[in-house]
C-alpha positions as CSV (number, residue, x, y, z in Angstrom):
1,M,92.2,102.9,105.3
2,R,91.0,106.4,105.8
3,L,92.2,109.6,104.3
4,F,92.5,112.8,106.0
5,S,89.3,113.8,104.4
6,S,87.3,111.4,105.3
7,S,107.6,86.3,119.4
8,L,108.9,88.3,116.6
9,A,112.8,88.0,116.4
10,W,114.2,91.3,115.3
11,V,117.8,90.9,113.6
12,S,120.5,93.3,113.4
13,V,121.8,96.5,111.7
14,T,121.5,100.3,112.3
15,L,120.3,102.1,109.2
16,A,119.6,105.6,108.1
17,M,115.8,106.3,106.8
18,I,115.0,108.8,104.2
19,P,114.1,111.3,105.0
20,A,116.9,111.6,107.7
21,V,115.3,109.5,110.3
22,M,117.5,107.0,112.2
23,G,116.2,103.5,112.5
24,S,116.2,101.4,115.5
25,P,119.1,99.0,115.9
26,I,118.2,95.6,114.6
27,M,120.0,92.4,113.6
28,A,120.0,90.9,110.2
29,K,121.9,88.4,108.0
30,R,121.0,90.0,104.7
31,G,118.3,92.6,105.2
32,R,118.2,96.4,105.3
33,G,115.4,96.7,107.8
34,I,112.6,99.0,106.5
35,S,113.5,101.5,103.9
36,I,111.7,104.3,102.2
37,G,110.5,103.7,98.8
38,L,108.4,106.9,97.8
39,N,109.0,110.1,99.8
40,T,105.6,111.3,98.8
41,D,102.0,110.7,99.8
42,F,101.3,107.1,98.8
43,P,99.0,105.4,101.4
44,D,97.7,101.8,101.6
45,P,100.4,100.4,99.0
46,S,99.8,97.1,97.4
47,F,101.8,95.5,94.7
48,L,102.4,92.7,92.2
49,K,105.2,91.5,89.8
50,A,103.5,92.0,86.3
51,G,104.1,90.1,83.0
52,D,107.0,92.5,82.0
53,G,108.9,91.4,85.0
54,K,108.6,94.7,86.9
55,W,107.1,95.5,90.2
56,Y,103.9,97.7,90.3
57,A,102.6,99.4,93.4
58,F,99.1,101.0,93.9
59,G,98.2,103.5,96.4
60,T,95.2,105.5,97.7
61,N,94.2,108.6,96.0
62,G,96.9,111.4,96.1
63,N,99.1,113.5,94.0
64,G,96.3,114.4,91.6
65,K,95.3,110.8,91.0
66,R,92.4,108.7,91.9
67,V,94.6,105.6,92.1
68,Q,98.3,106.1,92.2
69,V,100.7,103.7,90.4
70,A,104.6,103.3,91.2
71,R,106.9,100.9,89.3
72,S,110.4,99.3,90.2
73,S,112.7,97.0,88.7
74,D,114.5,95.9,91.9
75,F,111.6,96.6,94.6
76,S,114.1,99.1,96.4
77,K,113.9,102.0,93.9
78,W,110.5,103.1,92.9
79,D,109.3,105.7,90.4
80,L,105.9,107.4,90.7
81,L,104.3,107.2,87.3
82,D,102.1,110.0,85.9
83,V,99.4,108.0,85.0
84,E,95.8,107.9,86.2
85,A,95.0,104.1,86.7
86,L,91.1,104.7,87.1
87,P,90.3,107.4,84.5
88,T,86.6,106.6,84.4
89,L,84.1,105.8,87.1
90,A,81.1,103.3,87.7
91,G,77.8,104.7,88.2
92,W,77.6,103.8,91.8
93,E,80.6,106.0,92.9
94,T,81.4,109.6,93.6
95,E,84.5,111.3,92.5
96,K,86.0,111.3,95.8
97,D,87.9,109.2,98.2
98,H,89.2,106.0,96.3
99,W,91.1,104.1,98.8
100,A,93.4,101.0,99.1
101,P,93.6,99.6,95.5
102,D,95.1,96.1,95.0
103,V,95.6,94.4,91.8
104,I,95.9,90.7,90.7
105,Q,96.7,89.2,87.2
106,R,94.2,86.6,86.1
107,D,94.9,83.5,84.3
108,D,94.1,85.0,80.9
109,G,96.7,87.8,81.5
110,K,94.3,90.6,82.2
111,Y,94.7,92.7,85.5
112,V,91.9,93.1,88.0
113,M,91.8,96.0,90.4
114,Y,90.0,96.0,93.6
115,Y,89.3,99.4,95.2
116,S,87.2,101.3,97.6
117,G,84.9,103.9,96.2
118,E,82.6,106.1,98.0
119,S,78.8,105.2,97.5
120,K,76.5,107.8,95.8
121,S,73.6,106.4,97.7
122,N,75.0,106.5,101.0
123,A,78.2,108.7,101.2
124,P,80.4,108.8,102.9
125,H,80.3,105.1,103.2
126,H,82.2,103.0,100.6
127,C,81.7,99.9,98.6
128,V,84.4,97.5,96.9
129,G,84.7,98.1,93.3
130,T,86.4,96.2,90.6
131,A,88.0,97.2,87.3
132,V,89.8,95.5,84.3
133,S,92.9,96.5,82.2
134,D,95.1,94.8,79.6
135,K,98.2,96.6,81.3
136,P,99.4,96.6,84.9
137,A,99.5,100.5,85.2
138,G,95.9,100.8,83.4
139,P,93.8,102.3,82.4
140,Y,91.4,100.2,84.3
141,V,87.6,100.0,83.3
142,P,85.4,99.7,86.3
143,S,82.5,97.2,86.5
144,D,79.0,98.2,86.6
145,K,78.2,96.8,90.0
146,P,80.3,96.9,93.2
147,L,81.6,93.5,94.7
148,S,80.5,94.4,98.1
149,C,78.7,97.3,99.9
150,R,77.2,96.4,103.1
151,L,76.2,99.9,103.6
152,D,73.9,99.1,106.5
153,K,77.0,98.0,108.5
154,G,79.2,101.0,107.4
155,G,80.4,99.8,104.1
156,S,83.2,97.7,102.6
157,I,86.8,98.9,102.2
158,D,90.4,97.6,102.1
159,P,89.9,94.8,99.4
160,S,92.8,92.3,98.7
161,G,92.9,89.5,96.2
162,F,94.1,86.1,96.7
163,K,94.7,83.0,94.6
164,D,94.9,79.6,96.6
165,A,96.9,76.7,95.7
166,D,94.1,74.9,93.8
167,G,93.5,78.1,91.6
168,S,90.5,79.3,93.6
169,R,90.3,83.1,93.8
170,Y,89.1,85.1,96.8
171,V,88.8,88.8,97.8
172,T,89.3,89.6,101.5
173,F,88.0,93.0,102.8
174,K,87.0,95.0,105.9
175,V,83.4,95.8,106.8
176,D,83.9,99.6,107.9
177,G,81.8,99.1,111.1
178,N,83.7,102.1,112.8
179,S,82.4,104.5,110.2
180,A,79.0,103.7,111.8
181,G,80.2,103.7,115.3
182,H,79.3,106.0,118.1
183,G,82.1,108.4,118.3
184,G,85.4,108.6,120.1
185,D,88.6,106.7,119.0
186,C,88.3,106.4,115.2
187,N,84.5,106.8,115.6
188,N,84.3,103.5,117.6
189,G,85.7,104.3,121.1
190,N,82.3,105.0,122.8
191,P,80.1,102.0,123.7
192,P,78.3,100.1,122.3
193,L,81.5,99.2,120.2
194,V,80.8,97.7,116.7
195,G,82.6,95.0,115.0
196,T,84.9,95.7,112.0
197,P,85.0,92.1,110.5
198,I,87.2,91.0,107.9
199,L,85.3,89.0,105.2
200,L,86.5,86.4,102.7
201,Q,84.5,86.4,99.4
202,K,85.2,83.6,96.8
203,V,85.0,84.7,93.2
204,Q,85.1,82.9,89.9
205,A,88.1,82.8,87.6
206,D,87.4,86.3,86.3
207,G,88.2,87.6,89.8
208,I,84.9,89.5,89.8
209,T,82.0,87.3,90.0
210,P,81.0,86.2,93.7
211,V,80.7,82.5,94.4
212,G,78.4,82.1,97.3
213,D,78.3,84.4,100.5
214,A,81.3,85.9,102.2
215,V,82.5,84.4,105.5
216,Q,84.0,86.2,108.3
217,I,87.5,85.3,109.1
218,L,88.4,88.0,111.7
219,D,87.2,90.9,113.7
220,R,88.4,93.5,116.3
221,N,88.7,92.4,120.0
222,T,89.5,94.5,122.9
223,E,91.1,91.8,124.8
224,D,93.6,91.3,122.0
225,G,94.5,95.0,122.1
226,D,93.0,95.9,118.6
227,G,91.6,99.1,119.6
228,P,88.6,100.4,117.6
229,L,89.1,98.4,114.6
230,V,91.1,95.7,112.4
231,E,91.6,96.6,108.8
232,A,93.9,96.3,105.6
233,P,93.8,92.5,105.3
234,N,96.2,90.7,103.2
235,I,96.3,86.9,102.8
236,V,99.5,85.0,101.9
237,L,100.0,81.2,101.6
238,H,103.7,80.3,102.4
239,K,104.7,76.6,103.0
240,G,101.2,75.4,103.9
241,V,100.5,78.2,106.2
242,Y,97.8,81.0,105.5
243,Y,98.9,84.2,106.9
244,L,96.4,86.9,107.3
245,F,98.1,90.4,107.8
246,Y,96.2,93.4,109.2
247,S,96.5,96.6,111.1
248,T,94.8,97.6,114.3
249,H,93.9,100.9,115.9
250,C,93.2,104.2,114.0
251,F,95.7,105.1,111.1
252,T,96.4,108.5,112.8
253,D,97.2,106.8,116.0
254,P,100.7,106.0,117.2
255,K,99.4,102.6,118.0
256,Y,98.7,101.8,114.4
257,D,100.8,98.7,113.5
258,V,101.0,95.5,111.4
259,R,100.0,92.2,112.8
260,F,99.0,88.8,111.6
261,A,97.2,85.7,112.2
262,T,97.7,82.2,110.8
263,A,95.2,79.4,109.7
264,P,95.4,75.8,108.3
265,S,93.0,76.8,105.4
266,V,92.0,80.1,103.7
267,T,88.7,80.1,105.4
268,G,90.3,79.7,108.7
269,P,90.1,79.4,111.7
270,Y,92.6,82.2,112.0
271,T,94.6,82.5,115.2
272,K,96.0,85.9,116.1
273,N,99.6,86.1,117.0
274,N,98.9,89.4,118.9
275,R,102.3,90.6,118.5
276,Q,103.4,93.6,116.3
277,V,105.4,92.8,113.3
278,V,105.9,96.6,112.8
279,K,105.2,99.5,115.1
280,T,105.7,103.1,115.8
281,G,109.3,103.6,116.5
282,D,110.7,100.7,114.6
283,F,113.3,102.0,112.0
284,G,111.9,105.5,112.9
285,L,108.5,104.9,111.5
286,I,105.5,106.8,112.7
287,S,102.0,105.0,112.6
288,P,103.1,102.3,110.2
289,G,100.4,99.9,108.7
290,G,98.4,99.0,105.7
291,A,100.9,96.4,104.9
292,T,101.0,94.0,101.8
293,V,103.3,90.9,101.6
294,C,104.3,89.2,98.6
295,G,102.9,85.8,97.9
296,C,106.5,84.7,97.6
297,G,106.6,85.4,101.3
298,D,109.9,87.5,101.3
299,R,109.1,91.1,100.8
300,M,106.6,93.7,102.0
301,L,105.3,97.3,101.3
302,L,103.7,99.4,104.0
303,H,102.9,103.0,104.7
304,G,103.9,105.5,107.6
305,F,103.8,109.1,108.0
306,C,106.5,110.9,106.3
307,D,107.4,113.1,109.2
308,E,106.0,114.5,112.5
309,S,103.6,116.8,110.7
310,K,101.5,113.7,110.0
311,Q,100.2,115.4,106.6
312,S,101.2,112.6,104.3
313,R,102.0,108.9,104.4
314,C,105.1,107.7,102.6
315,M,105.6,104.2,101.2
316,Y,108.2,101.8,102.7
317,W,109.6,98.5,101.7
318,A,111.2,95.7,103.5
319,D,112.6,92.3,103.2
320,V,110.7,89.7,105.4
321,S,110.9,86.0,106.6
322,L,107.8,83.8,107.1
323,S,108.4,80.7,109.0
324,G,105.7,78.6,110.8
325,T,103.9,81.0,112.9
326,T,106.7,83.6,112.8
327,V,107.1,86.7,110.8
328,S,110.2,88.8,110.9
329,V,111.5,91.8,109.2
330,L,115.1,91.3,108.1
């Protein structure tokens, strides 16, 4: 995701959003649609349930922090913590633009953060960094070397950790091809258009050390209606189906959305559904995207512009249902 600096069944209820934006009428047995979690700039939210039984969310730099942290006991009421999760930096990265952090808990109880940091050697392109902490809110200590850079292809961003059923660990991320594009829509609207592939990197039990080479599992396709890019990958395994959630189009575009693809194994092949799980106008949202879905398959965080000024992106939460090749917001 970038900063300013740099057939699905909908089921029914009419709800009020905060701030006072009315949502679209939908139908639901138990759900609340999509509700605001943080009414402040908190883009690209990821989350996990930590060892203390509480939910922790992590967001792109904002509110004076490189990596933001929020906490909740019930997944609906969130508190923005006054902590800096990444107080020190690795030698390879600059001070600016730390995007899309994601945190996993290792089998040894420690927490690993994946994040996008700007490369000193090839700014403003990014690498995927890793950092480790004993506590979910940090402080996280960065590793000396990034997990992936691919600076000749535009860099690496939007990392997300995944643990498979057999205990194997992976990190999926986007090769930021549009940052090396030829101008136009999100710098990739003018031909020749470049790819923005989603790669899957296997890692050791430490969550940091790569195993073999990364493999491509998705890419943008004009015929699929992806626009200039696909980004914000997040893999979930639910009842034997691998769901790869992602966003299409530019994050500033009203066409920005949440979509998904499914596969029989973590490495694919992934088949795009090509339908929007969430789009502009749903529940009063503006350019929603950057979604993370729980491995339990029943809840989701995402961001959308807080208001029509499009100056900041608020965090929203929702109950979801995954069934076969269908994903629904409840």
